[in-house]
N, C-alpha and C positions, 0 to 999 in steps of 0.2 A: 321313244323311237316308234315310228309308225310301222305297223305290220299289215301286210296285204296278202290275202290268200288268192292264188291264181291257179287255174287249171290249164293244161296244155294237152292237145290231142295229137297222137301220132297216127296219121291216116296214110295207109299204103294203097297203091294201085296194084293191078294184077301182075305187074312186072317187078314188084318188090321195092319200088321207089316210094319215098316218104314225101309228104306235102309240106312245103314251107311257105310262109307268107312274108312279103316285103312290107315293112312298116311305112304307111303313107306319110307324105309331108303334113306337117301340122301336129303330128304326134311326137311325144318324147322318143328319142333315138330313131327318128325317121331315117329311112334309107337302109336300115339294118334288116336282117332276116330273123325270123322266129318261127316257132311252131304255132299253129292256130290255137286260139283259146282266149281266156280272159278272166276277169274277176269273178269270184264266187259271191253271190248275193247273200245277205243275211238270211238265216234259216233255210238255206239251200244246201243240199248234199253236193259233194264233189261230182258224183256221177250225173246228177241232174244239171249241174252247171256246165259240164263238158258237152252234154247233149244240146243244151240251150245255146251255148257259145258257138258250137259248130254250125247250128242252124242259122243263127244271126250273122255270123262272120263269113261263112263260106257256102251257105245254102245246102248243106247235106243233112240227112237224118241219120244220126249215129244209132246203131243197135247195141249189140253186146260190146262191152269194154272191160278192160282189166287194168288196175293200177300197176304201173311199172315202177314208179319211184315217187318219193316225197322228200323234198329237201329245202333248205333255206339258201337264198342268195342275198347277201348283205351288201347294202349300198350305204353311203353316208346319209344318216337320218332315217333310214327305212330298211326293213327286212321284207323280202318277198318270199313267201312260202309257195314253192312250185309243186303242184300235184299233177303228175304226168300220167296220162292214160293211153294205153294201146287200144285203138279202135278196131275191134275184130271184124265188124261188118257195118256197112253204111250204104245208104241209097242216095242217088242224086248225082249231079255233076258239080264238082267244086268250082266256085267262082268268087271273086273278091267283092263282097257286098259292102265293104268299108273302103272302097277305092284302092285296095291293095292288090298288087300283082301276086300271083301264085306260081310256084314252080315245083315239079316233081323231080326229086334228086335221089340218086343212088346213095344209100346210107354211107358207103365208104368214101363218098365225094362231098359230104357235107362240109368238110374243112375248107373247101374251095370257096365257100360263101361267107360273107361277113355276118355271121350269126351272133346274136347277143351273148355276152359272156355268161349270163345267167343260165343259158341253155347248154353250156359246155358239158355238164354231166350227161345230158340226154344224147348229145352228139357222140360222146365217148361210149356210152352203152350201146348205141345203134351201130357204131363202128365195130365194137367187139362182137356183137351179134352177127353182123354181116360177114365178118371175116371167119368166124367159127363155122358158119353155115357153108362156106366155100371150101373148107378143109377136106381134102380127099383122104378117106381112111383106108383105102386099098393099097 
């Protein structure tokens, strides 16, 4: 069984929305939404990979980042290991450098998009995080 190590970056704007990318035509699962990122190269750390992938894919420079989760998504014939990073600070203006469209989405509304099944644990974590931040404790 083939195993692939992939990083995904959770990039937020000043309004607390998270950035998602539309998979362009010609790629597997084209037309679906995902979090920006990509494959980790041989002898590359996950942090270095997410910084490189965000630069190459959406044109931003990621600064401080923290791992949110690491899990396996199993498909017929392959396992994708998703290494998910919260991007704490970044510079630049995100733009689709791979001919993909981008969209800023409220975490509580991610379920309204056709996001890859492999990203479901990320969507669930962001939903829990967004709803717990809105709870009034008074």
